[in-house]
N, C-alpha and C positions, 0 to 999 in steps of 0.2 A: 852196643851190646849186641851180640851176634844171635842170641836166643830171642831178640826181641824183632824179629823180623815182620814183614808185611802181612803175613797169615796168623801171627801171633796178636799183631794189634786187631786185626780182624775179629779174630775170637774174643778179645777182651771188649771190644767195642758192641758186639751181637749179643755179647752175655753167655756165649759158649764156655767160655772162661770166665769163672767168677772171681778168682784169686789171683792177685801178684803179688811179688815181694816188693820190699821196701827199694830194692835197688832199682827194680823196674819202674816202680811209681816216680822215683826221683829222675830216671831218666825220661820219662814220658812227660812229666812237667816241664823239664829243660826244653825239650824238643818241641813241646807246644807253647814254650814261652809263657808259663802261667805258675802262678804260687801253687806247690803241690797241695797245699790246704785247699784249694778250689778244685782239684780233681776229686776229695774226699766226699766234699757236700754239695747238695743243690744249691744254686743262686739265689734262690726264692728265699728269703727268710722264714716262711711260715710253712714249708716243706716239712715233713716229719723225717727223721732220721733217727735208725737204730743204733745207739753207741754200746749197748750191751745186748746180749740174748734177750733181755726182759725189759729194757728200759729204752725209751724213746724221747727225743726233745725235738725241739724246732731246729731248722738247719741252722738258723741265726744263733740259739743258744748253743748248739755244737761248735760252731766257729770261733764263738767267743771262748767257749771252754779249750778248744785246742789250741789256740792262741795264748791262753793263760790269763785271759781278762776276767772270766767269771767260771766259777766252779758249777758241776752240774747241780740240779734241783736240789738233790740229796746228798751233796757233798758236805764236808768239812770245810766251812770258809776258812778258818784259821790254817789248817793243814794247806789248803789249797795256795794261800797268799804267801805264806812263809818257807814252802818248800820248793823253792825255786834256788837257780845257780846264784851264788854271791855276787858275780858280775851283774847279774839281771835285776836283783834286788836294788843293789846300788844304783844301777841307771834309772830305775822307778823311783827310788827314794831322791835320787838328785833333780830329776824331771819335776818331781812334785813340791821339792824345797824351791826349785827356780821358780815356778809357778806362784807359789805362796808368796816369795818375795815381790815378785810383779805386783800381785794383787795388794800386799801390803803398801808397796810405794806408790801405788796409783789411790789408794785410799787417803793415805797420808798428803799426797798431793792436792786431793781434793779438800781435804780439811783445811789445808793452808790457802788454798784458795777461799774458801767459804769466809775464813776469818780475815781474810785481807777485804774482801766485799763488805763485809760487816761494819770493819772499821772505816771504810771510805766512807760507806753508807751514814755512819755516826757524823762523821767529819761534816760531809755534806749537810746533814739535817743541823748540826749545830750552826753551820755558816747560813741557812736559811732562817733559822730562828733569830739571829741577829739582827741589827739595823739594816734595812733595806737599803742597799746603794746601788745607784746607778751603773757605778763603776763594776759591780759585780757581774753584770751581764755582758761586759766588753770582751773580745776575745782576747787572751793572754791574762784575763783576771782570774784570782783564785778560784771563783765558782765555775768557770769555764776549764780551768785545770782539772778541777774535782769532777767534773762532769766525764772530762775525757778519762779520767782514772776509773770511773765507774763502769763506763763501757768496757774498759780494758777487763776490768775485775769481774763484770759480767762474762765476758768472754772465757777468760780462765776458767772461771766455774764451769760454764758449759763444755770446755774442751776437757776438764779434769774430770767430770761427770761421766762423759763418754768413755775416756780412758778407763776409768775405773769400772765400770759397767761391763767393758770388753775385757778387761783382766779379771773381774769376778767369774764371767763366763767361761772364760779360758781355763781358770782353775775348777771350775765344777766340771768342765770336760776333761781334763787331765785326771781328776779323781776318779770319774767313771770309768775311763779307759784304763786307769791302773788298778780299778776296783778297791778304790779306798773310800770308805764312808767318813763324812766329817768327823776330824779328830783323830782318825784311826790311821796309824802308819806300819 
């Protein structure tokens, strides 16, 4: 871009030239190897940015607004969420559906593991209530096999619980990033 020579860049950097065109803004971002958004707003989230002649928000809010994640404080939430290109709406919906499916699968896995543990625990308790036989304590006996199954069941519940918590945390993060409150799509 010939008009964007060294003196033009110096004038922009020093504030002698306050306005640049979108084409210049995009070229500067490309040359500096940064997202164009980061040339618009300060890096510190709590810095104040004027987004209209009469309205200011934090730089963090401004970035979330500019990336389509959150409306401005006085903006219409419904219009902001649904006035997007069809492809973007579908991508967001698909991402949310996939995250919801992973969370559902993780919850089901946890319920199955908990039920398995419950059943093995009942079976072990029933064996303990029966006549005490010396043979039950021997390796390879029914009691030893049940103890091994109990250990495995406890491990499966612990693993499933961690996976369920991680999937739920991811779902909450995706909902937050996509600007969807619980139950809204």
